[in-house]
C-alpha atoms as one frame of an Amber mdcrd trajectory, in Angstrom:
protein
 -65.629 108.324  31.001 -65.850 110.778  33.910 -62.854 109.287  35.692 -60.691
 109.544  32.723 -61.709 113.258  32.516 -61.240 114.082  36.205 -59.615 117.528
  36.563 -61.225 118.981  33.369 -63.889 121.529  33.772 -67.357 120.798  32.371
 -66.822 123.480  29.675 -63.735 121.723  28.301 -63.843 121.428  24.509 -64.196
 118.031  23.019 -63.444 116.768  19.461 -64.511 113.329  18.599 -63.359 111.169
  15.549 -64.834 107.741  14.865 -63.088 105.177  12.764 -64.888 103.278  10.141
 -63.407  99.987  11.606 -62.043  98.932  14.956 -58.377  99.157  15.398 -56.591
  95.907  16.077 -54.937  95.261  19.517 -51.518  96.164  18.161 -52.711  99.225
  16.325 -54.586 100.422  19.420 -51.236 100.209  21.577 -49.397 102.154  18.834
 -52.133 104.774  18.665 -52.307 105.189  22.559 -48.644 105.807  22.498 -49.077
 108.334  19.614 -51.860 110.128  21.548 -50.009 110.188  24.836 -47.032 111.767
  23.097 -49.283 114.291  21.374 -50.946 115.121  24.805 -47.553 115.725  26.564
 -46.479 118.083  23.607 -49.739 119.771  22.729 -49.136 123.501  22.666 -50.908
 126.652  21.700 -48.730 129.740  20.861 -45.819 128.065  22.662 -47.751 127.313
  25.952 -48.789 123.812  27.021 -52.497 122.964  26.399 -54.224 121.454  29.447
 -55.585 118.728  27.218 -55.760 115.040  26.597 -55.962 112.729  23.464 -57.287
 109.319  23.885 -58.598 106.257  22.292 -61.891 104.756  23.452 -63.183 101.500
  22.604 -60.534 100.787  19.918 -62.587 103.042  17.583 -63.032 106.673  18.893
 -60.261 109.168  19.110 -61.116 112.012  21.578 -59.261 115.167  22.204 -60.267
 117.358  25.239 -58.819 120.781  26.058 -59.703 122.749  29.182 -59.728 126.421
  28.208 -60.208 127.511  31.886 -56.577 126.316  32.406 -54.908 126.965  29.119
 -55.687 128.637  25.858 -56.656 126.732  22.739 -56.149 128.350  19.350 -56.788
 127.491  15.749 -53.096 126.348  15.485 -53.533 123.982  18.383 -56.782 122.538
  16.917 -54.872 122.097  13.499 -52.285 119.938  15.383 -55.192 117.636  16.539
 -56.154 117.372  12.834 -52.543 116.534  11.841 -52.507 113.548  14.403 -55.890
 112.308  12.945 -54.469 112.462   9.455 -51.335 110.611  10.503 -53.426 107.935
  12.142 -55.656 107.828   8.842 -52.664 107.434   6.683 -50.777 105.019   8.892
 -53.698 102.639   9.541 -55.713 103.078   6.402 -58.811 104.008   8.337 -61.358
 106.746   7.816 -61.764 108.990  10.613 -63.625 111.877   8.868 -66.811 110.336
   7.541 -69.575 112.144   9.325 -72.244 110.051   7.536 -71.386 107.137   9.786
 -72.969 106.272  13.167 -72.004 103.748  15.780 -74.360 101.809  17.856 -73.886
  99.436  20.706 -74.993  95.742  20.232 -74.424  93.031  22.705 -71.518  95.084
  24.234 -69.811  95.698  20.837 -69.521  98.736  18.630 -71.081  98.365  15.222
 -70.650 101.194  12.714 -72.924 101.940   9.739 -74.336 104.882   7.744 -77.112
 106.912   9.072 -79.264 105.762   6.361 -78.573 102.068   7.254 -79.306 102.831
  10.737 -82.589 104.502   9.938 -83.543 101.686   7.556 -82.742  99.054  10.346
 -84.865 100.873  12.776 -87.769 101.135  10.228 -87.384  97.285   9.676 -87.403
  96.708  13.477 -84.010  95.000  13.329 -83.221  96.660  16.697 -85.110  96.722
  19.920 -86.375  99.800  21.742 -83.295  99.832  23.842 -81.045 100.611  20.906
 -78.029 102.736  22.067 -75.996 105.032  19.910 -72.766 106.877  20.405 -73.133
 110.573  20.195 -70.133 111.967  18.224 -71.697 115.350  17.904 -70.734 116.433
  21.406 -68.454 119.495  21.956 -67.993 119.766  25.828 -66.879 117.521  28.711
 -70.352 117.979  30.242 -72.139 116.740  27.136 -69.690 113.858  26.825 -70.096
 112.564  30.373 -73.925 112.806  30.071 -74.679 112.042  26.469 -71.851 109.834
  25.174 -74.003 106.636  24.762 -77.752 107.541  24.498 -80.959 105.834  23.472
 -81.531 105.954  19.577 -85.034 107.469  20.312 -83.287 110.507  22.133 -80.649
 111.024  19.493 -80.464 113.439  16.596 -79.698 110.433  14.198 -83.491 109.531
  14.290 -84.269 112.785  12.425 -81.185 113.374  10.365 -81.425 113.278   6.563
 -78.726 110.922   5.280 -75.973 112.441   3.473 -76.176 111.753  -0.198 -72.780
 111.140  -2.005 -72.457 111.767  -5.707 -69.815 112.467  -8.333 -70.015 115.291
 -10.658 -69.592 114.087 -14.321 -67.346 116.876 -15.645
């Protein structure tokens, strides 16, 4: 991860979106092109943003912006959300569900709800070396250091699962 982000300050802002499924190889190629195009045209108040958008492990979309080299405004952040919405609609994938967590198992990424992860840990389905992807990070320094961390050191161990319900109006 660090080599991909060379040239970015440690304080660079990071936004992470996780797909509820892995992208296919052909989808990944298309998405990488979209993200590269976005990166080359990303602006804030008419000025180029020193930033990068990338697809990681065919599942995570990351945006990085170095505010020490260029400004980032609400409008430029909104542009990242527009790209995420476009990818969501084009590929019929959910990139906004914060009740999901990704773990690494046998070198592959597995996604589940926080509640399913906590239940699996309680039932000892995973070993003590369980690793989780930390999508809650907000800076390059955090991303480099805490992207893939032991479950026992994660916030997911203590998070209360999000309960979804419908109002019967």
